[in-house]
C-alpha positions, 0 to 999 in steps of 0.5 A: 499499499502506497503511503504517498498521498498523490503523485503525478501521471510519472508516479512522482510525488514532487516538492520544490523548495525556494530560497536564497544561497545560505540559508540552508535549503540545499542540505534541507532537500538532501536530508529530506530525500535521505530520510524518504529513502532510508527511512521509508523505503521509498525512491527518491532523489534531489538536486539543487539549482543556483547560480555560480555565487551562490550565497544570496542568490536564488536557489532551488531544491528539488525533491521526488518521491516514488513507490520502489518500483517506479523508476526515477528517470527524470532529472528535471527542475520540478515545474509542477510541485505538490508542495512548495517551501518557500525559505525567504519571503524577499523572494517574492520580489523576484522570483514567482514563487508559487509557478505551476502550484497543483490545485491541491498543493501545499505552501510553506512560508518562514514568516513572522506573520499570520496566515491572512497577510500571508495569503493576501501577499502571495495572492493564494485563493485555494490550496493549504497554507503553512506558515512558521516563524523559522528564523526566530527558531533558529536564533533562539536555538543558535542553529539554522532554519532549514531544519525548522523548515524541515519540521514544519514539512513534517508536520504538513506532510503527515505520511513522513515519520518524524524519527527518520528524519530526526535519525538524518539529522543525527547523522548528518552533524554528528561526525562533522558538527557534533555540537550542533546535534542537539540545537538541531534537534530542538530546531526541528521539533519547534518547527514541527510544533509551531506550525500553523496551517490552514486549507483554503476550498473553493469551487473551481480550483485550477493548477497555477501556470508554470511560467519559465523564464526565458534568456532575453539574448540568444544567438539570434538575438545577441547584440554584435560586439557582445554589448553588456547591457546592465552596469557592472554593479549593484546602482540602480539594482534591488539587492533587498532579496538577497539578504538572510534575515539580519541587517545593519542599523544606523545611530547618528549620534554615535557617527563620527563620519570616519568613512570606515563603513564606506571603504568596506561596504560593496555596494554604494549603502551609505548615503553622504552629504557635503557639510561643514565641521565645527570649524568651518571645513568641508566634509561629508557626513554620513545621512544614513544607509540606502536599504535597497542595495544593502544585501545584509553582508555586515561588513559595515558593523565589524569596521565601525569603531563607535558602534554606530553600526549595529546588527539587528533582525530585520523585520517587516517594513524596517527597512523601508522606513528607515531607508535614506535613498542613494542618488546616481546623477551619473547612473540617472542620465545614463538610463534616461 
């Protein structure tokens, strides 16, 4: 008798994890596949897709399960999943995270917001929506949020045995990082216990169409000379989707305008304004941070000599409220 709740035409139950590099989606997919294969006797496979600079860039992890008698011959990305796990809400800005989701599919989101708020943001009118504050759990347990997401997934996918995943977590960490075993087990258990989910039904549920992003330039449309049409830096690019939950906070009263932060910042985040010091000499004064360009590397905090820059957990709306907008006259002229 099959333990899989449903399968597609090829006999697969498919899961897609949407994340950014550094949050552990690749490892989560690997452990999830191992638990299904070793713990339940299923056939399974997993792999990930990400760019050349993995940390901070969009990552997708794919997991397929099927019965032992079904051979896995498909190794293509999962476009029509039964379950989607979203590790970072900022992905909404750049990626259609729920693309291709099955009509009765499940969406799990790492968020501190309510189910109703997340549902509205994702524009979901049916399916099952689950929400867990995996980042807070990871911070409090001194671990990573991927095991909290796995715990939540196991609560939603009740056909999987949680003890099998606990065994996989022990095996994964005990040899190389034995001091992290208990923290990750606590994180997994809290994700399992603290996830909230709700099913929404409509009379005519339909599958959300999958949209494959095609390259803008190809062998027929490439410009002569291989011209790079986008500037080779982060000016005018929104990098907020690459942050991993922590950002620098700026206190103007503590700043001595030493420019150490600006020296180490790779993305022109700091906004300066010319003024005069107490002696009437011209000097540049730091006004604040343009969070639109901040990817959360936190190098500025390490070099700040006065603690004017401190690390904080990013909360919804903070960056918009405290953003000091940057202006690049040259870049604006080029774009016009």
